C-alpha positions as CSV (number, residue, x, y, z in Angstrom):
1,M,28.6,17.8,45.4
2,S,25.9,15.7,43.9
3,S,26.0,14.8,40.2
4,I,23.4,16.1,37.8
5,H,21.6,13.4,35.8
6,R,19.9,14.3,32.5
7,S,16.6,12.7,31.6
8,D,17.6,12.3,27.9
9,R,20.5,9.9,28.5
10,C,21.3,6.8,30.5
11,A,22.1,7.3,34.2
12,N,24.8,4.5,33.8
13,P,24.6,3.2,37.4
14,F,27.5,0.8,36.8
15,R,29.9,3.7,35.8
16,K,33.3,3.7,37.4
17,P,34.8,6.9,38.7
18,D,37.1,7.4,35.7
19,E,34.6,6.1,33.1
20,K,32.8,8.4,30.7
21,G,29.0,8.4,30.6
22,H,26.9,7.3,27.5
23,I,23.5,8.2,26.1
24,G,22.3,4.7,25.4
25,K,19.3,3.4,23.4
26,S,15.8,2.4,24.4
27,L,15.7,4.5,27.6
28,R,13.2,3.5,30.3
29,R,12.6,4.6,33.8
30,M,14.3,2.7,36.6
31,S,12.1,0.3,38.6
32,K,11.8,0.5,42.4
33,T,14.1,-2.4,42.8
34,M,16.8,-0.6,40.7
35,L,16.3,2.6,42.7
36,Q,16.7,0.7,46.0
37,T,19.9,-0.9,44.6
38,F,21.2,2.5,43.6
39,P,19.8,4.9,46.2
40,D,22.1,7.8,45.0
41,L,20.3,8.1,41.7
42,P,17.2,10.4,41.5
43,S,13.8,8.8,41.0
44,T,13.5,10.2,37.5
45,S,16.6,8.5,36.3
46,K,16.5,6.3,33.1
47,I,18.7,3.5,31.9
48,C,19.4,2.1,28.5
49,S,18.8,-1.5,27.3
50,G,22.4,-2.4,27.9
51,C,22.5,-1.3,31.5
52,Y,19.1,-3.0,32.0
53,R,20.4,-6.3,30.8
54,R,23.5,-6.0,33.0
55,F,21.4,-5.3,36.1
56,Q,19.1,-8.2,35.2
57,T,22.0,-10.6,34.9
58,K,23.3,-9.5,38.3
59,Q,19.9,-10.0,39.9
60,E,19.6,-13.5,38.4
61,D,23.1,-14.3,39.8
62,V,22.0,-13.1,43.3
63,L,18.7,-15.2,43.1
64,S,20.6,-18.3,41.9
65,T,23.1,-17.9,44.7
66,G,20.4,-17.7,47.3
67,E,18.7,-20.8,46.0
68,S,21.9,-22.8,46.0
69,N,22.4,-21.9,49.7
70,N,18.9,-23.3,50.4
71,S,17.8,-20.1,52.2
72,I,14.6,-20.3,54.1
73,P,12.4,-17.5,55.5
74,S,13.2,-16.4,59.1
75,V,11.0,-17.6,61.9
76,I,9.9,-15.2,64.6
77,F,8.6,-16.5,68.0
78,D,6.1,-14.4,70.0
79,D,6.6,-14.8,73.8
80,S,3.0,-13.9,74.5
81,T,1.6,-16.7,72.3
82,T,2.5,-20.1,71.1
83,E,1.9,-19.1,67.5
84,M,4.8,-18.9,65.1
85,D,4.9,-16.2,62.5
86,V,7.0,-16.6,59.3
87,D,8.6,-13.5,57.9
88,T,7.9,-13.8,54.2
89,S,8.5,-10.2,53.3
90,G,11.9,-11.1,51.7
91,T,10.2,-13.8,49.6
92,E,7.5,-11.4,48.4
93,D,10.1,-8.7,47.5
94,D,12.0,-11.3,45.5
95,L,8.8,-12.4,43.7
96,R,7.9,-8.8,43.0
97,S,11.3,-7.9,41.7
98,G,11.2,-11.0,39.5
99,K,7.9,-10.0,38.1
100,E,9.1,-6.4,37.5
101,Q,12.0,-7.9,35.6
102,W,9.8,-10.0,33.4
103,L,7.5,-7.0,32.7
104,D,10.5,-4.8,31.9
105,E,11.9,-7.4,29.6
106,I,8.6,-7.7,27.7
107,L,8.4,-3.9,27.5
108,D,12.0,-3.7,26.3
109,E,11.3,-6.2,23.5
110,F,8.2,-4.1,22.4
111,K,10.4,-1.0,22.3
112,Q,13.1,-2.8,20.2
113,K,10.4,-4.0,17.8
114,F,8.9,-0.5,17.7
115,H,12.1,1.2,16.8
116,S,13.1,-1.5,14.2
117,L,10.0,-0.9,12.1
118,D,9.8,1.6,9.3
119,W,8.4,5.0,10.1
120,G,5.2,4.5,8.2
121,D,4.5,0.9,9.4
122,P,1.0,0.7,11.0
123,L,2.3,-1.9,13.5
124,R,4.1,0.9,15.3
125,L,0.8,2.4,16.3
126,R,-0.6,-1.0,17.3
127,I,2.4,-1.6,19.6
128,L,1.7,1.6,21.5
129,T,-1.8,0.4,22.4
130,I,-0.2,-2.3,24.6
131,A,1.0,0.2,27.1
132,P,-1.1,0.5,30.4
133,S,-4.1,2.7,30.2
134,S,-2.9,4.6,33.3
135,W,0.1,6.0,31.4
136,S,-0.3,9.6,30.2
137,V,0.4,10.7,26.7
138,R,3.7,12.2,27.9
139,K,4.8,9.1,29.7
140,L,4.0,6.9,26.7
141,A,5.9,9.2,24.4
142,D,8.9,9.3,26.7
143,E,9.0,5.5,27.2
144,F,8.9,4.7,23.5
145,N,10.9,7.8,22.5
146,T,8.3,9.0,20.1
147,S,6.2,12.2,19.5
148,R,3.3,13.1,21.8
149,H,1.1,13.4,18.8
150,F,1.8,9.8,17.8
151,A,1.3,8.7,21.4
152,A,-2.1,10.5,21.7
153,K,-3.1,8.9,18.4
154,A,-2.4,5.5,19.9
155,K,-4.3,6.2,23.1
156,E,-7.3,7.3,21.0
157,L,-7.1,4.2,18.9
158,K,-7.0,2.0,22.1
159,S,-10.0,3.8,23.6
160,L,-12.1,3.3,20.4
161,R,-11.2,-0.2,19.4
162,G,-9.2,-1.7,22.2
163,I,-5.7,-3.2,22.4
164,L,-3.8,-4.2,19.2
165,A,-6.6,-2.7,17.1
166,E,-6.3,-2.4,13.4
167,T,-5.3,1.1,12.3
168,T,-7.6,1.0,9.3
169,Q,-11.3,0.3,9.6
170,K,-13.1,-1.3,6.6
171,S,-16.3,0.6,6.1
172,G,-18.6,1.4,3.2
173,K,-21.8,0.2,1.7
174,K,-21.7,-3.2,0.0
175,L,-22.9,-3.4,-3.6
176,P,-26.0,-5.5,-4.2
177,E,-25.4,-8.8,-5.9
178,T,-27.6,-7.9,-8.7
179,T,-25.4,-4.9,-9.5
180,V,-22.2,-7.1,-9.3
181,E,-23.8,-9.6,-11.7
182,K,-24.9,-6.8,-14.1
183,V,-21.4,-5.4,-14.2
184,H,-19.9,-8.8,-15.0
185,E,-22.4,-9.4,-17.8
186,F,-21.6,-5.9,-19.1
187,Y,-17.9,-6.6,-19.3
188,T,-18.3,-10.0,-20.9
189,S,-20.9,-8.9,-23.5
190,D,-19.9,-9.1,-27.2
191,L,-21.0,-5.5,-27.5
192,H,-18.2,-4.3,-25.1
193,S,-15.5,-7.0,-25.5
194,R,-14.3,-9.6,-28.0
195,L,-12.9,-13.1,-27.4
196,M,-9.2,-13.3,-28.4
197,P,-8.6,-16.1,-30.9
198,G,-5.2,-17.4,-29.8
199,V,-4.9,-20.8,-28.1
200,K,-2.5,-19.2,-25.6
201,D,-4.8,-16.2,-25.0
202,V,-6.1,-17.7,-21.7
203,V,-5.9,-16.9,-18.1
204,S,-6.1,-19.2,-15.1
205,L,-9.0,-18.4,-12.8
206,K,-10.3,-20.1,-9.6
207,I,-14.0,-20.9,-10.2
208,D,-16.0,-22.7,-7.4
209,G,-12.7,-23.6,-5.7
210,K,-11.1,-25.2,-8.8
211,R,-8.6,-23.7,-11.3
212,S,-9.6,-23.5,-14.9
213,L,-8.4,-21.8,-18.0
214,V,-10.7,-19.0,-19.3
215,Q,-10.3,-17.3,-22.7
216,K,-9.2,-13.7,-22.6
217,R,-11.6,-10.9,-23.8
218,L,-10.3,-7.7,-25.3
219,L,-12.3,-4.6,-24.1
220,L,-13.4,-2.4,-27.0
221,L,-13.4,0.8,-24.9
222,G,-11.5,2.3,-22.0
223,L,-12.7,1.8,-18.4
224,K,-14.1,5.4,-18.1
225,E,-16.0,5.1,-21.4
226,L,-17.4,1.7,-20.3
227,H,-18.4,3.1,-16.9
228,A,-20.2,6.0,-18.6
229,L,-22.0,3.6,-20.9
230,F,-22.9,1.3,-18.1
231,K,-24.6,4.2,-16.2
232,E,-26.4,5.2,-19.3
233,C,-27.8,1.7,-20.0
234,N,-28.3,0.7,-16.3
235,A,-29.5,3.9,-14.6
236,E,-31.1,1.8,-11.8
237,H,-27.7,0.4,-10.7
238,K,-25.6,3.0,-8.9
239,I,-21.9,2.3,-8.9
240,S,-18.8,4.5,-8.7
241,F,-16.0,4.3,-11.2
242,S,-13.5,2.8,-8.7
243,A,-15.9,0.0,-7.8
244,F,-16.7,-0.6,-11.5
245,A,-13.0,-0.9,-12.3
246,K,-12.4,-3.3,-9.4
247,L,-15.2,-5.6,-10.7
248,K,-13.5,-6.0,-14.1
249,P,-13.0,-9.7,-14.7
250,K,-9.4,-10.8,-14.8
251,N,-9.9,-12.3,-18.2
252,C,-11.0,-9.0,-19.6
253,I,-8.0,-7.0,-20.7
254,L,-7.4,-3.5,-22.1
255,A,-6.1,-2.7,-25.5
256,G,-2.3,-2.2,-25.6
257,A,-1.3,-5.4,-23.8
258,A,1.0,-7.9,-25.6
259,G,-0.9,-9.8,-28.3
260,T,-4.0,-7.6,-28.4
261,H,-3.2,-6.6,-32.0
262,S,-4.9,-9.9,-33.1
263,V,-8.3,-8.2,-32.6
264,C,-8.9,-4.8,-34.0
265,I,-10.7,-2.1,-32.0
266,C,-11.9,0.2,-34.8
267,T,-11.7,-0.9,-38.4
268,I,-12.1,2.6,-39.9
269,H,-9.4,4.2,-37.8
270,Q,-6.9,1.3,-38.3
271,N,-7.5,1.1,-42.0
272,V,-6.6,4.7,-42.5
273,K,-3.3,4.1,-40.7
274,L,-2.6,1.0,-42.8
275,M,-3.2,2.8,-46.1
276,L,-0.8,5.7,-45.1
277,D,1.8,3.2,-44.0
278,A,1.5,1.4,-47.4
279,I,2.5,4.4,-49.4
280,D,5.1,5.5,-46.8
281,V,3.5,8.9,-46.6
282,E,6.2,10.4,-44.4
283,K,8.9,9.7,-47.0
284,L,6.8,10.9,-49.9
285,T,5.9,14.2,-48.3
286,K,9.2,14.9,-46.6
287,D,10.3,17.6,-49.1
288,T,6.9,19.1,-49.8
289,E,5.5,22.4,-48.4
290,M,3.0,20.4,-46.2
291,P,4.7,17.3,-45.0
292,I,2.6,14.5,-43.5
293,I,4.1,12.4,-40.7
294,N,1.0,10.4,-39.6
295,Y,-2.8,10.3,-39.8
296,K,-3.0,13.2,-37.3
297,D,-1.6,15.6,-39.9
298,C,-4.3,14.4,-42.3
299,L,-7.0,15.2,-39.7
300,S,-5.6,18.6,-39.1
301,K,-6.0,19.4,-42.8
302,I,-9.7,18.5,-43.1
303,V,-10.9,20.4,-40.0
304,C,-10.7,24.0,-38.9
305,R,-7.5,25.4,-37.4
306,E,-9.1,25.6,-34.0
307,P,-11.5,22.6,-34.2
308,S,-14.7,22.5,-32.2
309,P,-16.6,19.3,-31.3
310,D,-18.8,19.9,-34.4
311,C,-15.7,19.6,-36.5
312,W,-14.8,16.1,-35.2
313,L,-18.5,15.0,-35.6
314,D,-18.6,16.2,-39.2
315,K,-21.2,18.8,-38.4
316,C,-19.2,21.9,-39.1
317,K,-19.8,23.7,-42.5
318,Q,-16.6,25.8,-42.2
319,C,-14.2,22.8,-42.3
320,P,-12.0,22.5,-45.5
321,G,-13.0,18.9,-46.1
322,T,-11.1,16.2,-47.9
323,D,-10.8,17.8,-51.3
324,E,-7.6,19.6,-50.7
325,L,-6.0,16.6,-49.0
326,T,-7.1,14.4,-51.8
327,E,-5.5,16.6,-54.5
328,Q,-2.3,16.8,-52.5
329,L,-1.9,13.1,-52.1
330,S,-2.9,12.4,-55.7
331,S,-0.3,14.8,-57.0
332,I,2.4,13.3,-54.8
333,L,1.6,9.8,-55.9
334,E,1.5,10.9,-59.5
335,A,4.9,12.6,-59.2
336,A,6.3,9.4,-57.6
337,Q,4.8,7.4,-60.5
338,I,2.7,5.3,-58.1
339,S,-0.6,4.1,-59.8
340,N,-1.5,1.1,-57.7
341,V,-1.1,0.5,-53.9
342,Q,-1.5,-2.8,-52.1
343,C,-2.3,-2.6,-48.4
344,S,-3.8,-4.6,-45.6
345,V,-7.2,-3.8,-44.2
346,W,-9.4,-4.9,-41.3
347,A,-12.7,-6.6,-42.2
348,G,-15.2,-6.4,-39.4
349,T,-17.7,-9.3,-38.8
350,D,-18.4,-10.9,-35.5
351,R,-14.8,-10.2,-34.9
352,S,-12.2,-8.3,-36.9
353,T,-9.9,-10.1,-39.4
354,I,-7.0,-8.6,-41.3
355,L,-7.0,-9.0,-45.1
356,T,-4.5,-8.1,-47.8
C-alpha cells in the first residue's frame, strides 16, 4: 500500500522504516533531480531546508567522487561512418543538477531571510518580487509560506516598478523656493520669535557644508497659530500645516523646553501669576467661602458662568467684572494684616526682562 504524503509537511525522503516523520521549516517543491533520485515520492512532494541540505551534501559527495576517478564521457563509434560521437548527456545532466542546486540554495536563503524579518518590515514584500514572473500567486504564496493576498501584492508591485522596487513611492508637489524662504523669514522674524540670551542657548547646524553654532530663538506662538498667521499675511503662498511645521528651523524652539523661562511669552499673563504667587493666594483663601487656587479661578469670577467668546474679549456687558474679586482680595489681605506686597514682574522691551 503506497504511503500518503501531505503537502503541508516535509516528505522526508531519508526517513528510515522505523523513524517518525517531521513537518520541517521553509518547505519547497522537490526539483527534478530529487524526484529522479526518489522516484517513489509524488511530484507534488515538498522537503524542508534540513532535508534539502542533506541531499545537497550527498550530491556534492557524488560529484567529488566522480571527479577523483577522472571519469570521461563515453565514446560511441558509428560503423557506417568514421565520425566519432561523444555522449555528453551525463555531463549536461550534472551541470543542470548543479545549477538547480545553486538556484535552490539562493531561493532557500531568500526564504530564510523572508521569515527572519518582522511582519511589518517592507523588505519582506521586496524579497517576493525576486521570484520568477511565471510563478502564479498560489505558487509564490506556497513557496514562501505566506498569504495569497501578500503574494498578489508583491506581483503587482513587480509589474508596476520592477524587481526589488521600493514599497513606498515618494510623490507630491514640491514647494516653490520663494515659499520656503518666506517661511524661514517668518519663523526668524522678531515679530514671531525672540533670541534667547544665554551663551549656551545655541544649536549646531550645518550651513554650506560647515558646522556652526546658531543662537536659539523662542517662538512666541504655537505652530498652528503661526501657520494661521502666515496664511493671513502671505495669502499668495499656499502651504499646508504639515509642510509649514517641517520647515521650522532647528534653532527655533517652542515654549516649554528647558531654559525657555529666560524669555517671557506674554508679560500681562505672567505678571498676574507672579502677583498671585507673591501673596500665596491659595493659602490665604483656603478657609474662605470662595477659595482661589490659581489665576483660572480669578478668571471664572470676572466672566459669566457659561462664558462666550465675547466674555474673553471683554465685549460682554453681562460679566460681573473685577469689582467683586477686588473686594474679596482686599478683605482677605486686610484680615491677614498685609499692606505691602513685593513681587517680580516682567518688563517688555525688545525682549522681556524680569524685574523685582
